[in-house]
N, CA, C and O atoms as a DFTB+ gen file, in Angstrom:
264 C
 N C O
     1  1      48.618     -36.766     -98.192
     2  2      47.775     -37.641     -98.977
     3  2      48.425     -37.770    -100.243
     4  3      48.301     -38.838    -100.842
     5  1      49.159     -36.760    -100.784
     6  2      49.849     -37.117    -102.023
     7  2      51.043     -37.913    -102.015
     8  3      51.514     -38.494    -102.993
     9  1      51.583     -37.900    -100.641
    10  2      52.906     -38.942    -100.608
    11  2      52.520     -40.306    -100.246
    12  3      53.202     -41.282    -100.556
    13  1      51.231     -40.381     -99.474
    14  2      50.669     -41.696     -99.211
    15  2      50.398     -42.207    -100.644
    16  3      50.893     -43.307    -100.891
    17  1      49.684     -41.590    -101.660
    18  2      49.142     -42.129    -102.774
    19  2      50.353     -42.606    -103.653
    20  3      50.325     -43.655    -104.297
    21  1      51.471     -41.700    -103.620
    22  2      52.719     -41.837    -104.397
    23  2      53.319     -43.337    -103.931
    24  3      53.849     -44.121    -104.718
    25  1      53.119     -43.595    -102.407
    26  2      53.727     -44.841    -101.949
    27  2      52.647     -45.922    -102.048
    28  3      52.853     -46.994    -101.478
    29  1      51.478     -45.718    -102.746
    30  2      50.584     -46.949    -103.186
    31  2      49.653     -47.117    -101.851
    32  3      49.180     -48.224    -101.592
    33  1      49.434     -46.127    -101.114
    34  2      48.608     -45.990     -99.933
    35  2      47.416     -45.196    -100.027
    36  3      47.552     -44.005    -100.307
    37  1      46.195     -45.701     -99.825
    38  2      44.966     -44.739     -99.971
    39  2      44.727     -44.086     -98.651
    40  3      45.163     -44.498     -97.576
    41  1      43.935     -42.948     -98.854
    42  2      43.677     -42.207     -97.666
    43  2      42.274     -41.777     -97.653
    44  3      41.567     -41.961     -98.644
    45  1      41.893     -41.295     -96.740
    46  2      40.467     -40.627     -96.729
    47  2      40.364     -39.562     -95.711
    48  3      40.470     -39.824     -94.513
    49  1      40.159     -38.359     -96.159
    50  2      40.086     -37.088     -95.233
    51  2      38.737     -37.028     -94.602
    52  3      37.717     -37.192     -95.271
    53  1      38.723     -36.803     -93.361
    54  2      37.565     -36.950     -92.549
    55  2      37.364     -35.633     -91.848
    56  3      38.269     -35.273     -91.096
    57  1      36.266     -34.836     -91.992
    58  2      36.184     -33.712     -91.406
    59  2      34.890     -33.600     -90.638
    60  3      34.612     -32.551     -90.056
    61  1      34.158     -34.561     -90.619
    62  2      32.769     -34.635     -89.946
    63  2      32.896     -35.527     -88.818
    64  3      32.753     -36.746     -88.907
    65  1      33.174     -34.884     -87.725
    66  2      33.440     -35.579     -86.366
    67  2      33.268     -34.539     -85.144
    68  3      33.379     -33.324     -85.308
    69  1      33.022     -35.066     -84.063
    70  2      32.853     -34.125     -82.976
    71  2      34.252     -33.980     -82.195
    72  3      34.801     -34.864     -81.538
    73  1      34.718     -32.629     -82.420
    74  2      36.088     -32.400     -82.087
    75  2      36.344     -32.442     -80.508
    76  3      37.463     -32.692     -80.060
    77  1      35.330     -32.204     -79.762
    78  2      35.559     -32.227     -78.370
    79  2      35.629     -33.674     -77.891
    80  3      36.308     -33.949     -76.902
    81  1      34.958     -34.600     -78.552
    82  2      34.844     -36.054     -77.998
    83  2      36.191     -36.438     -78.416
    84  3      36.905     -36.983     -77.575
    85  1      36.668     -36.221     -79.660
    86  2      37.897     -36.665     -80.214
    87  2      38.914     -36.231     -79.538
    88  3      39.795     -37.037     -79.239
    89  1      39.005     -35.037     -79.197
    90  2      40.252     -34.328     -78.264
    91  2      40.326     -34.978     -76.884
    92  3      41.407     -35.198     -76.337
    93  1      39.111     -35.288     -76.322
    94  2      39.046     -36.026     -75.071
    95  2      39.624     -37.522     -75.136
    96  3      40.401     -37.998     -74.308
    97  1      39.209     -38.055     -76.046
    98  2      39.694     -39.509     -76.347
    99  2      41.123     -39.459     -76.497
   100  3      41.805     -40.231     -75.823
   101  1      41.700     -38.601     -77.342
   102  2      43.116     -38.655     -77.614
   103  2      43.927     -37.987     -76.279
   104  3      45.156     -37.992     -76.209
   105  1      43.177     -37.495     -75.384
   106  2      43.968     -36.730     -74.186
   107  2      44.714     -35.718     -74.449
   108  3      45.786     -35.570     -73.863
   109  1      44.222     -34.760     -75.476
   110  2      44.924     -33.480     -75.816
   111  2      44.806     -32.484     -74.767
   112  3      43.763     -32.298     -74.139
   113  1      45.945     -31.811     -74.574
   114  2      45.818     -30.649     -73.650
   115  2      44.715     -29.623     -74.255
   116  3      44.172     -29.700     -75.357
   117  1      44.546     -28.741     -73.347
   118  2      43.564     -27.403     -73.948
   119  2      44.104     -26.707     -74.942
   120  3      43.304     -26.159     -75.700
   121  1      45.459     -26.549     -75.190
   122  2      45.888     -25.717     -76.304
   123  2      46.051     -26.261     -77.561
   124  3      46.452     -25.615     -78.529
   125  1      45.692     -27.670     -77.580
   126  2      45.699     -28.496     -78.844
   127  2      44.313     -28.694     -79.271
   128  3      43.405     -28.796     -78.445
   129  1      44.096     -28.761     -80.708
   130  2      42.886     -29.180     -81.010
   131  2      42.984     -30.063     -82.443
   132  3      43.913     -29.877     -83.228
   133  1      41.998     -30.972     -82.670
   134  2      41.937     -31.750     -83.752
   135  2      41.237     -30.937     -84.956
   136  3      40.110     -30.503     -84.715
   137  1      41.710     -30.723     -86.046
   138  2      41.169     -30.051     -87.244
   139  2      40.480     -31.003     -88.201
   140  3      39.380     -30.837     -88.726
   141  1      41.368     -32.103     -88.352
   142  2      40.836     -33.135     -89.363
   143  2      41.456     -34.510     -89.113
   144  3      42.510     -34.641     -88.492
   145  1      40.750     -35.543     -89.631
   146  2      41.444     -36.795     -89.397
   147  2      41.680     -37.434     -90.862
   148  3      40.893     -37.333     -91.804
   149  1      42.925     -38.116     -90.869
   150  2      43.158     -38.649     -92.213
   151  2      43.477     -40.164     -92.050
   152  3      44.559     -40.555     -91.613
   153  1      42.515     -40.952     -92.410
   154  2      42.634     -42.463     -92.361
   155  2      43.500     -42.815     -93.648
   156  3      43.289     -42.368     -94.776
   157  1      44.494     -43.679     -93.288
   158  2      45.340     -44.261     -94.387
   159  2      45.309     -45.717     -94.214
   160  3      45.057     -46.335     -93.180
   161  1      45.579     -46.141     -95.286
   162  2      45.587     -48.000     -95.615
   163  2      45.440     -48.243     -97.060
   164  3      45.542     -47.468     -98.011
   165  1      45.174     -49.506     -97.002
   166  2      45.031     -50.132     -98.440
   167  2      43.629     -50.514     -98.735
   168  3      43.009     -51.277     -97.994
   169  1      43.130     -50.001     -99.792
   170  2      41.701     -50.127    -100.151
   171  2      41.707     -51.497    -100.673
   172  3      42.686     -52.107    -101.103
   173  1      40.402     -51.938    -100.577
   174  2      40.018     -53.382    -100.951
   175  2      39.973     -53.388    -102.489
   176  3      39.404     -52.562    -103.203
   177  1      40.678     -54.476    -102.873
   178  2      40.595     -54.746    -104.375
   179  2      39.244     -54.473    -105.203
   180  3      38.215     -55.093    -104.934
   181  1      39.302     -53.562    -106.170
   182  2      38.163     -53.457    -107.104
   183  2      37.499     -52.321    -106.643
   184  3      36.656     -51.821    -107.388
   185  1      37.761     -51.725    -105.348
   186  2      37.033     -50.423    -105.103
   187  2      37.546     -49.080    -105.749
   188  3      38.746     -48.964    -105.995
   189  1      36.750     -48.166    -106.001
   190  2      37.211     -46.749    -106.459
   191  2      36.282     -45.804    -105.744
   192  3      35.326     -46.045    -105.007
   193  1      36.887     -44.486    -106.215
   194  2      36.051     -43.244    -105.380
   195  2      34.815     -43.353    -105.837
   196  3      34.491     -43.861    -106.911
   197  1      33.944     -42.768    -104.840
   198  2      32.495     -42.386    -105.219
   199  2      32.476     -41.570    -106.549
   200  3      33.501     -41.126    -107.064
   201  1      31.306     -41.422    -107.026
   202  2      31.075     -40.581    -108.339
   203  2      31.261     -39.132    -108.059
   204  3      31.816     -38.318    -108.797
   205  1      30.665     -38.895    -106.769
   206  2      30.822     -37.571    -106.406
   207  2      32.297     -36.968    -106.169
   208  3      32.444     -35.748    -106.086
   209  1      33.252     -37.745    -106.076
   210  2      34.531     -37.333    -105.831
   211  2      35.202     -37.403    -107.150
   212  3      36.402     -37.129    -107.159
   213  1      34.655     -37.710    -108.213
   214  2      35.426     -37.750    -109.492
   215  2      34.773     -36.808    -110.514
   216  3      35.366     -36.338    -111.485
   217  1      33.429     -36.572    -110.179
   218  2      32.747     -35.659    -111.243
   219  2      32.646     -34.287    -110.707
   220  3      32.396     -34.121    -109.513
   221  1      32.820     -33.321    -111.487
   222  2      32.660     -31.717    -111.147
   223  2      31.679     -31.058    -111.710
   224  3      31.325     -31.317    -112.860
   225  1      31.132     -30.156    -111.004
   226  2      29.999     -29.220    -111.534
   227  2      30.762     -28.254    -112.237
   228  3      31.949     -28.054    -111.981
   229  1      30.075     -27.596    -113.187
   230  2      30.449     -26.422    -113.955
   231  2      30.694     -25.283    -112.931
   232  3      29.911     -25.152    -111.989
   233  1      31.714     -24.487    -113.079
   234  2      32.074     -23.373    -112.222
   235  2      30.614     -22.514    -112.071
   236  3      30.159     -22.117    -110.999
   237  1      30.064     -22.347    -113.247
   238  2      28.912     -21.384    -113.234
   239  2      27.688     -21.917    -112.381
   240  3      26.772     -21.157    -112.066
   241  1      27.706     -23.255    -112.018
   242  2      26.591     -23.831    -111.205
   243  2      27.152     -23.594    -109.630
   244  3      26.379     -23.776    -108.689
   245  1      28.149     -23.296    -109.472
   246  2      28.680     -23.160    -107.928
   247  2      29.150     -21.729    -107.564
   248  3      29.235     -21.364    -106.392
   249  1      29.462     -20.907    -108.652
   250  2      30.022     -19.666    -108.326
   251  2      29.045     -18.518    -108.971
   252  3      28.501     -18.681    -110.063
   253  1      28.881     -17.321    -108.159
   254  2      28.126     -16.378    -108.820
   255  2      28.894     -15.028    -108.615
   256  3      29.090     -14.664    -107.455
   257  1      29.305     -14.326    -109.565
   258  2      29.935     -13.003    -109.564
   259  2      29.133     -11.880    -109.417
   260  3      28.254     -11.614    -110.237
   261  1      29.401     -11.090    -108.282
   262  2      28.308      -9.852    -108.159
   263  2      29.284      -8.623    -108.219
   264  3      28.839      -7.477    -108.155
């Protein structure tokens, strides 16, 4: 992803998919599996990341020390 961005290419990491269907469509053997999908290409002009990708919650909102 970093190398793509450095080359001016945008990317989108996808981890919500059905691995069994994807592996079957790709014709993968039993000993191989899909862990994630990375779309790469050029974003349409004027697009930008969604707010949820640029704004962060405070650590205290997501972490609890016990």
